[in-house]
C-alpha positions as CSV (number, residue, x, y, z in Angstrom):
1,M,-16.3,16.1,-0.5
2,E,-14.0,13.3,-1.9
3,K,-13.5,12.0,1.6
4,L,-17.1,11.8,2.4
5,K,-17.9,10.2,-1.1
6,E,-15.3,7.5,-0.3
7,K,-17.0,6.7,3.0
8,L,-20.4,6.3,1.2
9,T,-19.1,4.1,-1.6
10,N,-18.6,0.7,0.1
11,P,-18.9,1.5,3.7
12,F,-20.0,-2.0,5.0
13,D,-17.6,-4.1,2.9
14,G,-15.8,-6.6,5.2
15,L,-18.6,-6.9,7.8
16,K,-19.9,-10.4,8.6
17,A,-23.5,-11.2,7.9
18,N,-25.9,-10.0,10.6
19,D,-23.0,-8.0,12.3
20,E,-25.5,-5.4,13.7
21,K,-23.0,-3.8,16.2
22,G,-20.4,-3.3,13.4
23,F,-23.0,-1.9,11.1
24,I,-24.2,0.6,13.7
25,E,-20.7,1.7,14.5
26,I,-20.0,2.5,10.9
27,C,-23.2,4.4,10.7
28,A,-22.4,6.3,13.8
29,K,-19.0,7.5,12.4
30,I,-20.7,8.6,9.2
31,A,-23.4,10.4,11.2
32,E,-20.8,12.2,13.3
33,E,-19.0,13.4,10.0
34,L,-22.3,14.7,8.4
35,L,-23.6,16.5,11.6
36,N,-20.3,18.1,12.5
37,N,-18.6,18.8,9.0
38,Y,-21.3,19.0,6.2
39,G,-24.5,20.8,5.3
40,I,-26.8,21.7,2.5
41,K,-26.2,24.8,0.5
42,C,-29.0,26.5,-1.4
43,G,-27.3,29.5,-3.1
44,S,-26.7,31.9,-0.2
45,K,-28.4,29.7,2.3
46,I,-26.8,27.0,4.4
47,Y,-28.6,24.2,6.3
48,Y,-26.9,22.0,8.9
49,F,-28.0,18.4,9.6
50,A,-29.6,17.8,13.0
51,E,-31.0,14.3,12.5
52,V,-30.3,11.5,10.0
53,E,-31.7,7.9,9.7
54,F,-29.8,5.2,7.8
55,Y,-31.2,2.7,5.3
56,Y,-29.1,0.2,3.5
57,Y,-29.7,-3.1,1.5
58,E,-27.3,-5.8,0.8
59,K,-28.4,-9.0,-0.6
60,N,-28.1,-11.9,2.0
61,R,-26.4,-9.8,4.6
62,W,-29.4,-9.2,7.0
63,D,-32.9,-10.9,7.6
64,K,-35.5,-10.2,4.9
65,E,-37.7,-7.9,6.9
66,W,-34.9,-5.4,7.7
67,N,-33.6,-5.6,4.0
68,E,-37.0,-4.8,2.6
69,K,-37.3,-1.6,4.4
70,T,-34.8,-0.1,2.0
71,Y,-36.2,0.6,-1.6
72,P,-33.9,0.4,-4.6
73,R,-31.9,3.5,-5.6
74,T,-30.7,2.6,-9.1
75,G,-27.7,4.5,-10.5
76,K,-27.2,6.7,-7.5
77,K,-23.8,7.9,-6.8
78,A,-22.1,8.2,-3.4
79,G,-23.0,11.6,-1.8
80,S,-25.7,12.6,-4.4
81,L,-29.0,13.9,-3.1
82,F,-32.2,11.9,-3.8
83,F,-35.7,13.5,-3.4
84,H,-38.6,11.1,-2.9
85,Y,-42.1,10.8,-1.5
86,S,-40.8,10.6,2.1
87,G,-38.3,13.5,1.9
88,F,-34.7,13.4,0.7
89,D,-31.6,11.2,1.1
90,I,-27.8,11.5,1.0
91,C,-27.0,8.3,-1.1
92,F,-24.7,5.4,-0.7
93,E,-23.1,4.3,-4.0
94,S,-25.9,2.3,-5.8
95,K,-24.7,-1.1,-7.2
96,F,-28.2,-2.5,-8.0
97,E,-26.9,-5.4,-10.0
98,E,-24.9,-6.5,-7.0
99,G,-27.9,-6.0,-4.6
100,K,-26.3,-3.0,-2.8
101,F,-28.0,0.3,-2.3
102,G,-29.3,2.6,0.4
103,G,-29.5,6.3,1.6
104,I,-29.3,8.4,4.7
105,L,-32.7,10.1,5.3
106,V,-32.5,13.7,6.5
107,R,-35.1,13.9,9.4
108,S,-34.2,17.3,10.8
109,L,-32.1,20.4,9.8
110,K,-30.9,23.7,11.4
111,D,-30.8,26.9,9.5
112,E,-28.2,29.7,10.0
113,A,-30.5,31.5,12.6
114,G,-30.4,28.3,14.8
115,L,-34.0,27.4,14.0
116,F,-34.6,23.6,13.8
117,I,-36.7,22.2,11.0
118,T,-38.1,18.8,12.0
119,G,-39.7,16.0,9.8
120,P,-38.3,14.6,6.6
121,S,-41.0,16.0,4.4
122,V,-40.7,19.4,5.9
123,C,-36.9,19.4,5.4
124,S,-37.5,18.4,1.8
125,L,-39.9,21.2,1.1
126,E,-37.8,23.7,2.9
127,I,-34.7,22.8,0.8
128,L,-36.7,22.7,-2.5
129,N,-38.3,26.1,-1.8
130,A,-35.1,27.8,-0.7
131,C,-33.4,26.6,-3.9
132,N,-36.4,27.4,-6.1
133,E,-36.3,30.9,-4.8
134,Q,-32.7,31.4,-6.0
135,K,-33.0,29.1,-9.1
136,I,-30.3,26.8,-8.0
137,W,-29.9,23.1,-7.2
138,P,-29.0,22.2,-3.6
139,E,-25.5,21.0,-2.9
140,L,-23.9,18.9,-0.2
141,V,-20.9,21.0,1.1
142,P,-18.3,21.0,3.8
143,V,-19.3,23.4,6.8
144,S,-18.6,23.6,10.5
145,N,-21.6,23.0,12.6
146,K,-20.4,24.6,15.8
147,G,-21.7,23.3,19.1
148,C,-23.2,20.1,17.7
149,R,-23.4,17.2,20.1
150,L,-24.0,13.8,18.5
151,C,-26.3,11.6,20.6
152,E,-24.4,9.0,22.7
153,K,-27.0,6.3,21.6
154,P,-29.0,6.2,18.5
155,I,-32.7,5.5,18.5
156,T,-35.0,3.3,16.3
157,R,-36.0,4.6,13.0
158,Y,-39.4,6.5,13.2
159,G,-42.7,4.8,11.9
160,I,-41.1,1.5,11.0
161,T,-43.3,-1.5,11.7
162,Y,-42.8,-5.2,10.9
163,K,-45.3,-8.0,10.2
164,D,-43.8,-10.3,12.7
165,K,-43.2,-7.5,15.3
166,Q,-39.5,-7.8,14.9
167,E,-37.7,-5.0,16.7
168,D,-36.3,-2.2,14.5
169,R,-32.5,-1.3,14.7
170,H,-31.1,1.8,16.3
171,L,-30.2,3.7,13.2
172,C,-31.3,7.2,13.8
173,F,-28.7,9.7,15.0
174,Y,-29.3,13.2,16.1
175,D,-27.9,16.4,17.5
176,E,-28.7,16.6,21.3
177,R,-29.6,20.3,20.9
178,L,-32.5,19.2,18.8
179,K,-34.0,17.2,21.6
180,E,-33.5,20.0,24.1
181,K,-35.2,22.4,21.6
182,L,-38.2,20.2,21.1
183,K,-38.5,19.6,24.9
184,N,-38.6,23.3,25.6
185,E,-41.1,24.1,22.8
186,F,-43.7,21.7,24.0
187,E,-43.3,22.3,27.7
188,N,-43.6,25.9,27.3
189,A,-46.5,25.8,24.7
190,T,-49.3,28.2,25.8
191,W,-53.1,27.3,25.7
192,D,-53.6,29.7,23.0
193,Y,-51.2,27.7,20.8
194,S,-52.2,24.4,22.0
195,K,-56.0,24.6,22.0
196,S,-58.5,25.8,19.5
197,K,-61.8,27.7,20.1
198,D,-63.7,24.5,20.8
199,N,-61.1,23.5,23.4
200,T,-59.7,20.7,21.4
201,V,-55.9,20.3,21.6
202,K,-53.9,21.0,18.3
203,G,-50.4,21.6,17.4
204,V,-48.7,20.2,20.4
205,K,-49.7,16.5,20.1
206,N,-47.4,15.6,17.2
207,L,-44.6,17.7,18.7
208,V,-44.8,15.7,22.0
209,R,-44.9,12.5,20.2
210,Y,-41.9,13.4,18.0
211,Y,-40.0,14.4,21.2
212,H,-40.7,11.4,23.2
213,R,-39.4,9.0,20.7
214,F,-35.9,10.1,21.7
215,D,-36.5,8.4,25.1
216,K,-37.2,5.0,23.7
């Protein structure tokens, strides 16, 4: 854990202003470490990371719009978990007085049975409910996520819009098995699952939309 905390303390120090390539490369290394070697422990249950999304603010490093997409995380320590209205994060070291803070949003998890849990709010509820059942707080722990295949290229963050139509950065990293699983689920969905009695489509639409963002 100390190795990971060290990586999350001052990960972008030394980068020049607006060095997007260098920033994404550092995020990729952290994502690879998380997806392959760490998970969330809730008592007797273990969850593996399947998709993570990076948010980081540093005063005067990037353009205003990109900075403002990260809200303050005051007093958070490197590697701590932070639950919020959009889901939960693994935090970078917060140095609010220096204008430096951020977190890694957990977008998808995989449980020990191999089932994927998609969507940040759904992941948050899964973790909180699992821990509530056992009366214990979730922990970030070292684990081996066998078979994990980190995506070759990250994709843009989901649902991010800008006033000036500025393009978002490619800061979402995922396990390729997640993409394969989602594709299989919506391509093999039956009409009983995807349509209601009045013949309107339900259930599949959001799944298809969620899957197709991997191709953007």
